[in-house]
N, C-alpha and C positions, 0 to 999 in steps of 0.2 A: 983658650976657652975649653972647659971640660964638660963632656956630656954627662947625662944622668947615669949613675951606676946601674948596671944591668940587674934586674930583679926578676925572680920567678914567683914572687909573692905579691900580695896586694896590701895597700894601706887602709882600705876602707871596703865596706860591703853594704849595699842597700838593704836596710831592715824595713820590711813592709809594715805599715802602721796597723794592719789587720792580721799579722802573722799569728797572734794568739788565738784567732778564730779558725785557723786551719784545723780540720777534723783530727788530723794526727797529733797536732799540738794540744788540742783539747783533751784527747785521750791521755797524752803524756801528763798534762796538768792534773787530770782527775786521779791518775795513778800515783804521781809523785809530788803533786803540788808545785809550789814556786821553786822548790829545789830542783825538780826535773826540768823546769823551764830555764832555770839559770844554767844548769849543766849543759843543756842543748846549745844555748847561746855561747857559752864559754868554749865548747867544742868547735863551733863555727869560727870563733876567733883564732883558735889554734890552727885550723885548716887554712885560714886566710894568711897566717904568718908562716906557713910551711911551703916549701918548694912544690910547685904544681898542685897545690891545694890537696895534698894527700899525706896523711900522717901514718907512719908505720905503727901498727897496733899489735903489741906483744905484751907479755906479762910484765916485762921491765918498763915499757913505756906507759902502761896502765898505772904502775906504781908511781912513776914520775908525775903523771897527770893528777893522781889522787893527792900528792903532796902540794902541787900547784893550786888545785881547786880547794884544798882544805876539807876533803871528804874521805871517808873510809874507802879503801881500795875495792873491797867486795861490793859496797854500795854503788860505787861508780860503775863497775863492770856490769852490775845488774841493770842500771839505768841505760848504759850504752847498748847492751843486748836488747833491751826493750825497744830502743830507738831503731836499731837495725831491723828487728822483726817487724816493726811498723813502717819500715822504708823511709825513715827520716835520714838515715845514713846507710851506706852499703860498704862491704869489704871487697876489695879486688887485689889479688896478689899480695895479701897481707897488709894492705893499706886502708885506713879508714877514710872514706870520701863522702861528699855530699853532692848529689846530682844538680840541684838547683843552683848551688854555689858555682859549680863548674860551668854550667850553661851561661850564667850571667857574666862570668869573668873571661869568657872567650873573646868578647868584644874588647875588653880592657887590654888583653894581651896583644891583640892586633893593633890597637892604638899605640901601645908602647913601641912596637916595632916601627911604626910610621914615624913616631917622634924621634927615635934614635937616628933614623935615616935623615930627617930634617936637620938634626944637630950636626951630623957628619957633613952634610952639604955646606952648612955655614962654616964649619971649621976648615974645610978644604976649599972654601971660596967657589963652590960649584954654582953655576947659574941656575936659578929656579927653572923647573921643568914646566911645560905647558900643562893645562888642566887635563887634557886627554891623556898625555903621557903619565901624569900623576895618577889618574884613575886606573890606567893599565897596570901601573906598578902595584897599586893597592890590590887589584884583582889577582895579579900574579902571586902576591904575598898570601892572599886568602887561599889560592889554589895550593900553594906549598903546604899550608897548614892542613888543608883538606887531604892532600896526597899522603902526608905523614901520618894522618889519623887513620887512613884506609888500611885494612889488614894487608900486609905485604904480599901474601899468597894470592890475593884476589885483585891485585893491581894489574892493569893491562893498558898498553898503548898510551903512555904518559903524555906525549906531545898532543896526540889527538884529544885526550881527556882535557888537557889544559886549554886548548882552543875552544872546545865545546863548552867547558865550564865558563870561560870568559864570555862566550857568545850568549849563553843562557842568562848570565848576570846582566849583560848589556840590554837585554830585552825588557828588563824591569825598569820602572820609573826611577828607582834608586838602586843602581848596580852595586854600590858598596854595601848597602844594607842586605841586598839579596845574597851577596857572597858570604856575609856573616850568618845569614839564615841557613845557607847551604851547609856550612860547617856544623852548626848546631843540629840541623836535621840529620846529618850523618851520625853524630854522636848518639842521638835518640834512636836511629835505625839500628846501630850496632848494639844498643842496650835493650832493644825490644824483644830479643830472643837470646837463648843461651848459645850464641854462635861460637863463643870461645871454646865451649866444651867439645864441639865437633871440629875444632881446628879451623873454623871459618869456612868450612866446606860449602855451606849453604848461603853464604853472603854473595850477593850479586857481584858480577865483575864490575870494576870501576866504571868502564865506559857505559855499561848497561844502566848503572845507577844514575849517571849523569844524563843519559838520554831520557830516562823516565822523569827525572827532576821532580819527584813527588814530595816536595818540601812540606806542604801543608799537612799531609797525612802524618808524617813522622813528627813534626813539631807539635801535633795535637796529642801525642802520646804523653800521658801524665807521669808515669812512673817507669823507672828502669826495673827490669825483672831482677829479683833478688838472686845474687850469686851465692853459691854454697861456700862456706868457709868454716874453719875450725873455731868454734865459739869459745871464748875465755869463760871460765867458770868463776862465779862469784863465791 
């Protein structure tokens, strides 16, 4: 029995039925009409089909996209730059990314990891684990993702953080959902200020962040602060 091939991409993405009414999308449509709306959605499709939902954005890749989309390269760059300036996309380390897309697919990635483990258990004839053990495994998996996301220079007391993380999640009515919220909250926290510019000096220590567990505050942050980047010229 063969397990599902490992993927770092997604096969689908939830398209909100009122996306066209988002103020930023309205601005895009007013400026570029249906062409702008189509380009935005095609870029989302490109990100979905790219490892870790990040597309390397260079003069060469912009040329490749223009051929794929059937649009003049300079026109495409102009529309992408408009989307970046209006925070529909952002650039980090030379990669084009979308914050909403990444937030939603964190849960998908966690589910994939769980599914792989279940397949491995069947292939190896491993006895099913108890519900409590299964929950603990899921929380440990979420903590691993949390720990890998946290800036390495601000990580402290890993085992203490792990136990505290699990304890905080277990206090919730839905521990698994709480662990997913924690990861999303951390991503929003790290994007709320230009921490990277200061080499993460002002990021809270990992144990401090977990002790505060201020998830609702960070999850309410709507936009990631725009990171500076070298803009391609149309």
